N, C-alpha and C positions, 0 to 999 in steps of 0.2 A: 457601846458607841454606835453599833448598827441600829439598835432600838431607838436611840435618840435621833439619828438621821432619818429613820422611817417616820417618827412622830413629827419632825419638822417638815417633812415633805408631804405627808398625807393628812395628819390631824390638823384641823383648823378650829376656829372659834365656834363654828356651828355645831361641833360635836359636844359642846358644853352649853349650848343655848337653846331655849325653847321660845316659840312665838305664842303669845297669849292674846287672844282676840275677844271681842264682846266684853270689854272692860268698862268700868264706869266712866262716862264721858267727862265728868267734871273732876275726876281724880288725877292730879298732876304731881303728886308727891312720890318720889321713887322709894322713899323709906317704907312706905306702906306696903309696896310690893315686896321689898326685902323681908319685912317681918312676916308676911303671909307665906312666902315660899321657902323660908329658911328651915322649916320643918322637914324638908326633903334634902337639905344639905346646905353648906355655906354658899351664900349668894355673893358673887364678885361684883356684878354691875347690873343695872337695870336701865334700858334705853326706851323711852316713851316716844312714840310717833304721834303726830297731831294731824288735824284735818286742814292743813295749810298748803296742800298741794297746788291749788289754783294760784295762790299768791306766789309761791316759789316759782311756778311756771311763768307767771307774769314778770317777775323780776329777772328771770333768765332771758326772756324775750327782750326786756329793756336793755340788758347788758349786750345782747347780740346787736341791737339797733345802734347802740353807742359805738360799738366797734366798726360797724358799717359807716357811721357818720365820720369817725376818725379817718377811715380809709378814703372816703369821698373828699374830705378836707385836704388830705395830703396830696391826692391826685388832682385837686382843683376842679372837681366836678360839682359845680354849684347847683345844677338841676337835681342831681341825685341827692345832694345834701338837703335841699328843701323838702324833697319827698320823704327822706328819713326823719326829718324834724316833725313832719305831720304824723308819721307813724309813732314817733316817740311821744307826741302829745296825746294821741289816742290811748297808748299803753299806760301813760301816767294817769289818765282819767279812769281807766279800768282798775288800776291799782288803788286809786283813791276810793272808788266805789266798793272794791273788795274789802278794804280796811274798815269802811263804815259798817258793812254788813257782817264782818267776820266775828265769829264767836269761837274762841279756841277750845277745842275738845280733844280728848285723847282718843286715838283710833285703835292702837294696839300697843303692846309692850314686848320687848325682847329681854328675857331674864337669863343671865349668864351665871352658871354655877362653877364652883371650884373643881368639882369632880364630875367625870362623865357618867358615873352610875346614878348621880342625882337626876340627870335627864331621863334615864330609864324609869326611875321611880315616879317622876311626875307624869310621864306618858302612860304608865300603868294606872295611876290614880285618875287620869282624865282620858278615857278612851274617846275616839273620835266619832262613835256612832251616836245617832239621835236618841236611842233608847237610854243610854247612860246619862245624856244631858237632861232628858225628861225626868228621870228619877234621881237627879243629883241631890245629895243631902245638903243641909244648910252648912255643915262644917266644911264642905268642899267649895261652896260658893264664895266668890270674892266680892265683898261688900254688897252681898245680895244678888250678884249677877252670876248666871250660869256661863262661866268662861269656857272658851275653846282653847285647847293646848295642842300644839303640834311641833314637830322638829323644825327649827328655824332654817330657812334656806341660806345660801351664801349671800353676803351683802350685795355682790355684783349681780345677783339673780333676782333681787327684790325690786318690784315696781312700786316705789314708795308713794307715787301719786295716786295709786289705787287702794291704798290701805285704809282710807277713810270710809270706804263703802262697807256696809255690814253684809253678813252672810245672806240675809233675806233680800237685800237689794241686788246682790250678785245673782241670787237664784232667779229673781224676777227678770233680770236682764238676760240671763242665759235661756230662760224659757221663751222670751221674746225673740232672741236671735236664733234659737232652734226652730221656731215656727217660720221665721223669715228664710233661714237657710234651707228648710224643707221646700219652701216655695221656689227658691232660686234653683235648687237642684232639680226639681220637677220641670221648671222652665228650661233649664239647660238640657235636660234629657229630651224634652219635646223638640227643641231645636235640632239636636243631633238626630232624633227620630225622623224629622222632616227631611233632613239632608240625606239620610240613608234611604228613605222612602222614594225620594226622587231618583236615586241611583238604581233602586230595585225595579223601577218601572221601565228601564231600558231593557230590551231583549237580551238575555244572557247568551254568551258565547260558550259553546262546549269545546273545551280544549283538551279533554281527557278522552283518549281513544284506546280501546283494548286490542283492536286488530287494525293493521295497516290498510289504508284505502288507496286504490290506484286512481289515476286520472280518468280512466274510462268509466269507473264506477261513479266518480264524482260528477262527471259531465253527462251522465245518462239523462234522458228526458224526464224520467220519473224518479230521479235520485232524491232521497230525503234530505232535508236541510242539515241533519246531523252528519250525514256522509260528507257533504261539502265542507262543513266546519272541521271535521276530522282531517280531511285532505289538506285544507289550508293551514291548520295548526301543525301538521306534520312538516309542511314546507317552512314554516316560520314567517315572521313578519316581513323580513327583507326579501326572501324568495317569492312570497305571495305577492308582494308589491311589484317586483321586477319581472317575474316570469308569468304568473297567472292572475294578473290584475283584473281581467274581465270576469273570470270564473269566481274569483274571491272578492269581488268588489263589495258585496253585502257583508261578508265576514270581516273585511278590513274596516268598513264603516262601524259595525257594531263593536269590533274589538277595540279600535282607537277611542271611540266614544265611551266605552265601558272603562277603559284604563284611565281616561281623563276624569271621569266621574268618581272613580275610586280614589284618585289623587285629591280631587276637590273635596270629597267627603272626609278624607283623613285630615286634610288641612283645616276643615271646618271643625272637626272634633278637637284638634289641638288649640285652635283659636278660642273655641268655646271653653276649654279647660283653663286657658290663661285668664279669660274674663272671669270665670268662676273663682279662680284663685284670688284675684283682686277683690272681688266682692266678699269672699269669705274672710280675708284678712281684715277688711274694714269692719265686718260684723263682729269678729272676735275682739277687736279693740273696744267695742261697746260693752263687752262682758266684764271688763275691769278685773282681769286676773291679777293676783298679787305677786306672781313671779313670772319671769320670762319663760321658764320651762313649761308651766301649765298653759301659758298662752300659745306656745309653739305646739304643744300636744293637741290643743283644741283645733288649731289650724290644720294640723296633719290629719286628724280624724275626719273632719268635715271634707277636706279635699280628697282624701282617699275614697270616701263614700261616693262623692260626686264623680270623680274620675273613673272609678270602677264601673259605675252605672253607664257613663257615657261611652266607655271603651268596650266593655264586655257585654253587659246586660242588653243594651239597646240593639246591638248587632245580632245577638242570639234571638231575641224576641221577634225582631222584624223578619228574619229569614227562616223562622221555624214554621213548618207546615204540620199542623195537628191532624191526627187521624180521627179525633172525636170533636164533637160540636162544643165549642167553648162559650156559647151563648152570646151575651152582650159584649164580651171581650173582642169578638171578631169585628165589631164596629170600629174599634181602635187599631185594627190591623194586627192583632195578636192571634197567631195561629194561621194566618193567611199567606205565609211565606212560600218559598219554592222547595226548600230542602227539608225532608223528614228526618234525616240523619246526617252524620258527618261523612258524606261521600266525597269522591275525588272532585266533583264539580263544585262542592261547597268550599273545598280548600283552594281551588283555582280562582274563585270569585270573592267569597267572603273572607277566606283565610288570608288572601293577599292584602285586603283592606285592613284587616286586623293587625297583621305584622307591620305594615307600613305605618299605621297609627301608633303602635307601640314604639317603633324606631323614632318617629318624630317626637313622641313624648319624652324619649330618653335624651334627645339632643336639644330640645327646646330650652330647658332651664339653663344649660351651659351657654347656649347662643345668646340668651338674654343677658346673662352675666358678662359675656364678652362684649356685648354692645354697651352695657353700662360702664365697663372698664374704659373703653375708648371715649365715651362721653365724659367720664370723670377726668381723664387726662386733658381733654379739651377745656373742661371747666377750670382745672388747676392752672393751665397755661394762660387762660384769659384772666384769671384773678391775679396771677403773677404779673401780667402786663399792667393791670390796673394799679396795683400797689404791691411793691416787693417787700414791704415791711409787714404785711398782714399774713398771719399764719393760717395755712389752709386747714380747715376742720372737715374731715370726711363725714359723710352722712351716716346716721345710725344704721347698724346692721339689722336687716329684716329676716324673718324666719325663712329657712331654706325649704322651698317647696319640693325639692327633688326626692325627699324621703317618701312623701305620699305618692309621688309619681312612680317611683320604683316599686313601692309596695303594691300599688294597683296593677302594675305590669306583671309582677310575680304571681299575684293571686289570679290574674286573668289567665296566665299560662297554665297554672295548676288547675284552674276551673275547666278549661277546654281539654287538657290532658286527661283529667278524670272522666270527662264526658266521652272522649274517644275510647278510653279503656272500657267504660261501661257498655258502649255500643258494640265493641268487639266481643265482649263477654256475652252479650245477649244474642249476637249473631251466631256465635259458636255454640 
């Protein structure tokens, strides 16, 4: 009884199904698939997908427009009704054009076996590496085609509109989006670099003092600037403003300007990461992934690389002062920083900006989701006022960008922690 309940709860049809791609385009007979794969076990069913994704999408758009037309007719909104009629006419023309040009071809097939071990036998016979496909024997080829076989994803996880694209087409698309993503990440990093460079040009305020400074030492005629900074930092911002405004006027100006620039640079990084997220999500849709999981993984990988560079690498490179000549890299500002190691001044200036940026990155995805929630409530309220009989359909779920954000934050923390440990080890 317990085994039966476990199977009903965990085991699904995907445990008995394989996805077969690179099939003959003109073959639409399921019995041919059954005869070929029954040597691995009894075949229960074969489902063939075709290259009719654009047509299905057009018909879905037509159905949505007809719903809006019905809602406009019930609400007696004649202007909206005429607008929807024009859109319906354009969609009908597109459907007619697609039907004239459409040639029905098989995109892939889903073969379901009676036993789960048959799936293992098929996967062993058809490994996923290119070497096995190159030297595939004629007995394993399906109607002369070097087929690809893999475990079938869950039906709700499949992007059926993208199944018509071949592996070569997806490879070319991914190579193109990889090149564009690389350019976008470089452009994003350069924008963050410019923002941090503008902040670094402001004279830094020394807030770390190892010995207390008295007012007589700070107000001496030949007192160094660091002594004045130490005295004012000991007082704090409020006391320096109320008690020693004349002596600490320059320190107050540099301190407030520096904190404002740190805040502005952190917000610039967060906004830049959000724009990068939108661009990456658009580029990944051009890759035509066959499942939602693979699409989200591609978004997460690209976002992690971009956000880690913007948050960690740019700050490190810009503020690093090299003890050796780096050659042409110095023209790009690499090695011309202020700090040669992770000293207390680094933590008071660069570390504050880094922590603030990570905190903003942590709260930004949730803030955007909260804003979308209130916008969605307003949308539902407005639609309910327009037509109470129309059922509200929520927008499709988009990939959650918080995974790449948190991953970049954790790696960034580990990166600087290891750097600090290495610097302590070298000093000792």
